[in-house]
C-alpha positions in Angstrom: -3.9 -6.2 10.4 -5.4 -9.3 8.9 -4.7 -9.8 5.2 -6.9 -7.3 3.4 -7.7 -9.2 0.1 -9.9 -6.3 -1.1 -7.1 -3.8 -0.6 -4.6 -6.0 -2.4 -7.0 -6.5 -5.3 -7.6 -2.7 -5.6 -3.9 -2.0 -5.6 -3.4 -4.6 -8.3 -6.1 -3.1 -10.5 -4.7 0.4 -10.0 -1.2 -0.7 -11.1 -2.7 -2.4 -14.1 -4.7 0.7 -15.2 -1.6 2.9 -14.8 0.6 0.3 -16.6 2.9 0.1 -13.6 4.7 -3.2 -12.8 6.1 -2.4 -9.4 5.2 0.3 -6.9 7.8 1.5 -4.3 6.7 3.6 -1.4 8.3 5.0 1.8 5.7 7.3 3.4 4.3 5.4 6.4 0.7 5.9 5.2 1.6 4.4 1.8 3.5 1.5 3.4 0.4 0.8 5.4 -1.7 1.0 2.1 0.5 -1.6 0.5 1.3 -4.0 3.3 -1.0 -3.5 6.4 2.1 -2.3 8.4 2.3 1.2 9.7 6.0 2.2 10.1 7.1 4.3 13.2 10.2 6.2 12.2 9.7 6.4 8.5 12.7 4.5 7.2 10.7 1.5 6.0 9.9 0.8 2.3 7.2 -1.3 0.7 7.5 -2.9 -2.7 4.2 -4.0 -4.3 4.0 -5.8 -7.6 1.2 -6.0 -10.2 0.9 -9.7 -9.3 -0.1 -8.7 -5.8 3.1 -9.6 -4.0 4.4 -7.3 -1.3 7.9 -7.0 0.2 8.7 -4.7 3.1 12.1 -3.4 4.1 12.1 -2.5 7.9 14.5 -1.6 10.6 15.1 -4.5 12.9 13.3 -2.9 15.9 10.2 -2.6 13.8 10.1 -6.2 12.6 7.5 -7.3 15.1 5.1 -4.6 13.8 5.8 -5.5 10.2 5.1 -9.2 11.0 1.6 -8.1 11.9 1.0 -6.9 8.3 0.5 -9.1 5.3 3.8 -8.7 3.4 5.0 -11.8 1.5 8.6 -11.0 2.1 10.4 -9.1 4.8 14.0 -7.7 4.6 15.9 -6.0 7.4 17.2 -2.5 6.9 20.7 -2.5 8.6 21.3 1.0 10.0 24.5 2.4 11.4 26.5 1.1 14.4 29.2 2.2 16.7 31.7 1.4 14.0 29.8 3.1 11.2 27.6 6.0 10.4 25.1 5.2 7.7 22.2 7.3 6.4 18.8 5.8 5.9 19.1 6.3 2.2 22.4 4.3 2.1 21.0 1.6 4.3 17.8 1.2 2.3 19.6 1.0 -1.1 21.1 -2.4 -0.2 18.0 -4.4 0.4 16.0 -2.5 -2.3 18.7 -3.3 -4.8 18.5 -7.0 -3.8 14.7 -7.0 -4.5 15.3 -5.1 -7.7 17.8 -7.7 -8.9 15.0 -10.2 -9.4 12.9 -7.7 -11.4 13.2 -7.7 -15.2 13.0 -4.5 -17.2 9.8 -3.0 -16.0 7.9 0.2 -15.2 8.5 1.3 -11.6 6.1 3.6 -9.8 7.3 5.9 -7.0 5.9 8.6 -4.7 5.9 11.9 -6.6 3.4 14.4 -5.2 3.4 16.7 -2.2 1.2 15.2 0.5 0.2 15.6 4.1 1.7 12.7 6.1 0.3 12.1 9.6 2.8 11.9 12.4 3.8 8.3 13.3 6.4 9.4 15.9 8.0 12.5 17.4 10.7 12.5 14.8 10.3 10.9 11.4 12.6 10.2 8.5 11.1 11.4 5.2 13.0 10.4 2.1 11.3 13.3 0.2 12.7 13.9 -3.3 15.5 11.4 -2.7 13.0 8.6 -3.1 13.3 8.9 -6.9 17.1 8.6 -6.8 16.8 5.6 -4.4 14.4 3.8 -6.8 16.5 4.7 -9.8 19.6 3.5 -8.1 18.1 0.1 -7.3 16.0 -0.6 -10.4 18.8 0.4 -12.9 17.3 -1.3 -16.0 13.7 0.0 -15.4 11.6 3.0 -16.3 10.4 5.2 -13.5 6.8 6.4 -13.4 5.5 9.1 -11.1 2.6 7.4 -9.1 1.4 10.2 -6.8 -2.0 10.3 -8.5 -2.4 6.5 -8.3 -1.6 6.6 -4.5 -4.0 9.5 -3.9 -6.9 7.6 -5.6 -6.1 4.4 -3.7 -6.1 6.1 -0.3 -9.4 8.0 -1.0 -11.6 4.8 -1.0 -11.3 2.7 2.1 -11.9 -1.1 2.2 -14.3 -2.6 4.8 -11.3 -3.6 6.9 -9.9 -0.1 6.8 -13.2 1.4 7.7 -13.4 -0.9 10.7 -10.1 0.6 11.9 -11.5 4.2 11.5 -14.6 3.1 13.5 -12.4 1.9 16.3 -10.5 5.2 16.3 -13.8 7.0 16.5 -15.0 4.8 19.3 -11.9 5.5 21.3 -12.4 9.3 20.7 -16.0 8.9 21.9 -14.7 7.6 25.2 -12.2 10.5 25.3 -14.9 13.1 24.8 -17.1 11.5 27.5 -14.2 11.5 30.0 -13.1 15.0 29.1 -16.5 16.5 29.3 -16.9 15.2 32.9 -13.6 16.9 33.9 -14.2 20.3 32.3 -14.8 23.1 34.7 -14.3 26.8 35.3 -10.7 27.7 36.2 -9.0 24.9 34.1 -6.3 26.1 31.7 -6.9 25.2 28.1 -3.8 22.9 28.3 -5.3 21.1 31.3 -8.7 20.7 29.6 -7.0 19.3 26.4 -5.0 16.8 28.5 -8.3 15.5 30.1 -9.5 14.6 26.6 -6.2 13.2 25.3 -5.4 10.8 28.1 -8.1 8.3 27.0 -6.8 8.3 23.4 -3.5 6.8 24.5 -5.1 4.4 27.0 -8.4 3.2 25.4 -8.7 0.1 27.7 -8.9 -3.6 27.0 -11.9 -3.3 24.7 -9.8 -2.9 21.6 -7.3 -5.6 22.1 -6.7 -6.0 18.4 -5.3 -2.5 18.2 -1.5 -2.4 18.5 -1.1 1.4 18.5 -3.6 4.0 19.6 -3.2 7.6 20.5 -3.8 11.0 19.0 -4.0 14.8 19.6 -6.4 16.9 21.5 -6.6 20.7 21.7 -8.9 23.1 23.6 -9.5 26.7 22.5 -11.8 28.8 24.7 -13.4 32.2 24.7 -11.8 34.5 22.2 -9.2 31.9 21.4 -11.9 29.7 19.9 -12.5 32.3 17.2 -9.0 31.3 15.9 -9.9 27.7 15.4 -10.5 28.2 11.7 -6.7 28.3 11.3 -4.7 25.5 9.7 -3.7 24.2 13.1 -5.1 24.1 16.6 -3.3 25.0 19.9 -4.1 25.0 23.5 -2.9 27.9 25.6 -2.7 28.9 29.3 -6.0 30.8 29.2 -8.3 29.7 32.0 -11.9 28.6 31.2 -14.6 31.0 32.4 -18.4 30.7 32.9 -20.0 31.8 29.6 -17.1 30.5 27.5 -17.3 28.5 24.4 -14.7 25.8 24.7 -13.9 24.2 21.3 -12.2 20.7 21.7 -10.5 19.4 18.5 -9.3 15.7 18.3 -7.4 13.6 15.9 -7.2 10.1 17.2 -5.7 7.0 15.5 -5.9 3.3 15.6 -3.0 1.4 13.8 -2.5 4.2 11.4 -6.1 5.1 10.6 -7.2 8.5 11.8 -10.2 10.7 12.8 -11.0 14.4 12.7 -13.5 15.3 15.4 -14.6 18.6 17.1 -17.1 19.4 19.8 -17.8 22.8 21.2 -18.9 23.0 24.9 -20.4 25.9 26.7 -19.5 26.6 30.3 -22.7 27.5 32.1 -26.1 28.2 30.6 -25.7 29.5 27.0 -27.2 32.9 26.1 -29.6 33.4 23.2 -26.8 34.0 20.6 -25.0 30.9 21.6 -28.1 28.8 21.5 -28.8 30.1 18.0 -25.3 29.2 16.9 -25.7 25.7 18.2 -29.1 25.4 16.4 -27.7 26.6 13.1 -24.5 24.5 13.2 -26.5 21.3 14.0 -29.0 22.0 11.3 -26.3 22.6 8.8 -24.7 19.3 9.7 -28.0 17.4 9.2 -28.5 19.1 5.8 -25.1 17.9 4.7 -25.6 14.3 5.8 -29.0 14.2 4.1 -27.4 14.7 0.7 -24.5 12.2 1.0 -24.7 9.3 -1.4 -22.5 7.9 -4.2 -22.4 10.0 -7.4 -23.1 13.3 -5.6 -20.8 16.2 -6.2 -18.7 17.0 -3.1 -19.4 20.7 -3.6 -23.2 20.0 -3.3 -22.7 18.7 0.2 -20.8 21.9 1.1 -23.5 24.0 -0.5 -26.3 22.2 1.5 -24.7 23.1 4.8 -23.6 26.6 3.7 -27.2 27.4 2.6 -28.4 26.8 6.2 -25.7 29.2 7.5 -26.4 31.8 4.9 -30.2 31.7 5.5 -29.6 32.3 9.3 -27.1 35.1 8.7 -23.9 33.3 9.6 -22.6 32.6 6.1 -19.7 35.1 6.3 -18.6 33.5 9.6 -18.2 30.0 8.0 -14.8 30.6 6.4 -13.5 27.2 5.3 -14.7 24.2 3.4 -17.1 21.7 5.0 -14.8 18.8 5.1 -11.9 16.8 3.7 -10.8 13.2 3.3 -9.9 11.4 6.6 -8.5 7.8 7.0 -4.9 7.2 6.0 -4.3 10.8 7.1 -6.0 13.0 9.7 -6.1 16.2 7.6 -5.3 16.6 4.0 -7.1 19.4 2.2 -5.7 18.3 -1.2 -7.0 14.8 -1.1 -10.4 13.8 -2.4 -13.1 14.0 -1.5 -12.8 17.8 -0.8 -16.1 19.2 0.4 -15.5 22.7 -0.8 -17.4 25.2 -3.0 -14.8 24.8 -5.7 -14.3 21.0 -5.5 -14.5 18.9 -8.6 -14.7 15.6 -6.6 -17.6 13.1 -6.8 -18.5 11.0 -3.8 -17.9 7.3 -4.1 -18.6 4.3 -1.8 -15.9 3.9 0.8 -14.9 7.5 0.9 -14.4 8.7 4.6 -14.3 12.3 5.5 -15.4 14.9 8.1 -18.4 17.2 8.1 -17.5 20.4 10.0 -19.9 23.3 9.8 -18.7 26.2 11.9 -19.3 29.8 13.0 -16.3 32.0 14.0 -17.2 35.4 15.5 -14.3 37.8 16.3 -14.3 39.1 19.9 -16.8 36.4 20.9 -15.7 32.9 19.9 -15.9 30.0 17.5 -18.2 27.0 17.3 -17.5 23.9 15.2 -19.2 20.6 15.2 -17.1 18.1 13.3 -18.4 14.5 12.7 -16.9 11.6 10.8 -18.8 10.0 7.9 -18.3 7.3 5.3 -20.2 6.9 2.1 -22.2 3.7 1.7 -24.3 2.4 -1.1 -27.4 3.8 0.6 -26.1 7.2 1.7 -23.9 8.1 4.7 -23.0 6.3 7.9 -22.3 8.6 10.8 -19.2 7.3 12.7 -19.4 9.7 15.6 -22.9 9.5 17.0 -22.3 11.2 20.3 -22.7 14.6 21.9 -24.9 15.8 19.0 -27.4 18.0 20.9 -27.3 21.4 22.5 -27.9 20.1 26.1 -25.0 17.6 25.7 -22.7 20.6 25.0 -23.5 22.5 28.2 -21.2 22.1 31.1 -23.2 22.9 34.3 
């Protein structure tokens, strides 16, 4: 990423407000927040000072990626070898202590809260609770300060450069949904249908040459399986698509560490009257939610606007989850603001990115969810996923 001066300035202000002199992070999304570099295997560290200087500690095989960030200093984390077994914790202590040696007595912030970390690789190192011991061992003369709340607030408001990355991830997903829709047909297994959508996420083409890493996840749940899509996770199974099915396709794409959360629900063949009514209600609920988005509005009011439409049409009991959650540095985190939920205390602010996902889940019939991405602007909401947004676009003939 190009040097994001706005992000650096925000990070500095946050440290000043929290009276933190140095912030040490290891979770890939937080390293990205502090340095513009998204780690792969999770052993990297970022050290950010209240003066706006950033140092990163990276394994040698990730150096080329770290060089594309904006860190002022880069140190190599020397892992084990054929002569020595060395844990990531032991390897990280050496360069972190070297950085700490130049730090006078200070207040050192560290990751302290339970979070949802998006997957940057098939297997990741997570320092977990040992991060506190790592920081304490390196910064021996300093006072440790839990900084989970500070990091949560920083990740909740994206800068223009970060929003641009989310927009790219959304644009890649748009192509994936267009390609996948063309390939959907009766007889495909859910797993095959999901693959038809996912392929484009990993191969977006030459249009996004500035993106170093793009990929994501796609799932298809059809017929009665689509009813289960309100669960905390999605899964594709071996069920074959049939005429009359609802086929719910959920996608989380990413571009250089910035994520999306998108769902479209297709109908194989001409929809019956109940299905058409479900589409009509879900789309109207989505529009009602978008109409209310602007800075200063309570997040629960946006949930209420969509829920009112569903209640009025008799589908309120079938909408069993909140309307949306923060998206950007993570794909899904129901504990990060803004939470669009009936009990949410959050207030919308400019730069907040999230999903809007009104849905109807009817047991023994199926589920329908339409999930769009939005960002709060000074004038309201910007829709980041303006595609496949009408009933006719959902029908697979």
